[in-house]
N, C-alpha and C positions, 0 to 999 in steps of 0.2 A: 611242316610240326605249326601248332597253332600256337597263335603270342598272345599274351598277358597286353590289355591293352590302360595303360595307364596315364591319366588325364595329367597336359605338361601344367599345368596350377598346382596338384598337388607334392605333396611330401609323404612320403610314412617315417615314422619316427617310432621306436622301442626305451620302453623305463626315464622318460624323460619325468622332469619338474616343469610345472607350468605356469607362468607369468600370465597374469589376465590385465589389459587395462581398458576402459570403456571409455570411449571419447568421440564427442560430441554426436552423437546415437551409435556408437557403430563401435564392436566390441574385436578387439588385437592382440593377438599372443605372443610367447615367445617358450622357442622349449631351451630348458634348460639341462646341465644335469643334477640327481638328487643331490643335497646335502652343502652346493655350492650354491644359491641364493644369498642363506643366510651365511655362509664367510666373506662374499663378495659386500654384504652392504654391514657388516662387522669390518669392512675393511685389509680382514685377512687375506684372501681372497683379490689379487693384484692384474689379474690377465681374465681380461674379456674371454678368450679364446678356451680360457678352462673351463667357464661359468655357461657360455653358450653350445648346445649340441647343433646348431649352427645360424646363418648370422640374417634371415630367415625371420617375415612379422607372417601371421596368420591372419584370421578370423577363426580358427577352429582347426588348432597342433593334432588333435586328434584324427581329424578326417583329414588331414595332409591341406585342409584349404589356404592357400596363402595368399594372403592381404594383395591388391591391386595399386600398384604406386600412384596412381593417380590419385586416389584415399588416402592416401600417404602421406604426399606431398599436401593436397589443403588439409589434411591434419590437425599433420604436427611439422608443418614448412619446408620442410625436409624431401630427400627419399634416400637421402642417406642408409641404409640397414642399418647399421652398425649402431652409427649417433641415438636411431630410434628404439633398437634395443636395449640400448643404456637407461634412456632415457624409461623405460619399460620396464624394464628391471630396478627403474631406486624408484618410481612411484606406483606400479603396478603393486595386484596380487597375489598371493604366491598359494595356486591352487592345489588342496592337499586335504588328503583326505582327515575325518575327523578323528579320528584314531595318531594320525602323524603331528596334527595341530597340538594334540592333547599333551603328545609326547616332544613334543620341540618347545610347545611354551613349558611345559614342566624345569629341560635341560634350561630354558633360560630365566625361568626363574631363581634355580642355584646358581645361576652363573654370577646375574645380576647382586644377590646372595654373597656372591664369594667377593666381590670388587669389591663390596662396601665392605665388608668383615678386615677383607686386606688396607685397607684405602683409609678407613676410621680405628677409635678408641676410644675408650668408658673416661672422658675426661675429669674424673673423681680419680682412680685407679691408674688411667696409664693405656693399662688392659685393654685387647680385642676380646671384642665380641665376635662367639663361632659364630661359623654362620646358622648354622639351629635359628639363637638369639634373630638374626637378624632378619631370617625367613617369616619368625614368627610375627617380628616386627611388622615388617610388611603385610602382613594379612592383616592385623589392624589397621590399619591404616590402606587397609585393602586395595590396594594394588592392584595393577594388572597390566598385565605383562603388554608392550607395545610391539607385534611382529614387525611392523618396517622401521626400525630405529635401529643401534647396534646396543650393548650392554653395558658398553662405559656410558654413554650418554645418557641412557636410564640409572645404571648407578647414581648417577648426579644427583636426577630427579626424586629418587629413591633417598639417600640422605640426607634433601629438604627434607620430604613430606615425616620420615620416621622421626625425625628428632622431637615431634609434638608426640609422642611416645618412649621416646628409646636416647637418654640423655649419649649424645654422639659428638666429637671432634675430630678430623680427619688430622692422622697423625704424624706426627712433625721429623720434615730429614734432619738430622745434626751431621753440619759441617765444621770443618776443619779449612781455616782459609788464614795463610802465611803470605809476610809481603816484607819487601826489604826497600817498598818504593821510596823514593822520598820524599812523596804523597802520602805517605800510611796512615798517617793522621786522619786526613780528609777519607781516603777511603773506608775508614774502621768509621767514620762517621756514617758512612752510606750502605756498609752491609749491618750497621746496629741498625738503623732506621727500618733495614726490610726482614727483621730477626726478628719473630714470636719472645726471644729470650739472649740472654748470652752466659752463654757458664762457665766460661774460662775467656782470662785477654790477659795473655801477659806479654810484656815489652823485653826486650834481649840485645843488647845489643844494635840497635837502633831496626831489629826486628820484631815482628808483632806475630800473634799469634792467636785468632780469633776458635771461640767452638760457639759455635749458633746451633739454634731450636730453627728451624724454615716453617713459615708452614710450605708446602711442594709449591702449591701458585707458583711463588715470590725465587723458584730457583734459576730458571730463564735470566731474572733483573738481575740476579747476581752473578749468574755467570758470565752475563755483557760485560757486568762492570770487572771484572777477572782479565777475561780477553782483552780489554779495552787500554790494559800495560803493556801497553805496546815491545817494552822490557822483556819479558819474563819474569820479574822480578815479585809478582804475586800468581800465587800457588792455591787451587781449589780442593778440597778433597771430601767423598760422600762417607763419610764413618755408619749413618747407619741408616736404613729407611725409615725409622719408625721410632718413634722414642716410649722402648717399652724398658716399664722398671725391669730389675734385674730376679731371677728367675717367675719370669712371664707365662702366665700358658694360659688358654683358651676357658674362661668361662662358662660354664651349662645355664 
């Protein structure tokens, strides 16, 4: 019975997404599962085993040619295959067809616009923009999707850029803070300093209740103030994630 000879430095894989990196004049590739590379880069997928088809580094995935250990040590200063794979996964270029690339860029473009529409409002009306309007503004500033950056990072950049063509503010969070602490007055001053505005302030038998509108970026500091009350006499409740007027609807 005849046997098929397969060189020991070759691995055959099918249905793969290849991520390639050129470094020090050499080419290195890793074999990943389709649709998992973007999920990893966006922080959605955390398990490296769900991304990599094999913890091997290749010079050519399609031919199954595995990189030499001495080359890996020389170029990456380590021979730990998983660490090298993660480095290539983060910094390398995803090899996809023109059709796949176009589809991915279109999906990322809409994803970024959706995040912006969800996080921002028209400062004059306090109403959100539609995703379509955000996409139009992105086109007006000639924004190009960056495949190696996640959508949330790019959304922050888009917010900054499209302010030049569209009135835009980060949507406010509405919080209710209640405190019976003996230091309630001092806490109130700290809360107010972090708020964009105070909707209401009520004192009743030593208890203060504040309704605040805050920039989402200040939420962590306010949360830390609440937690600093070791006796648990201060509580916070998120009333809404956006400052939106009654009867609000998306603008077209």
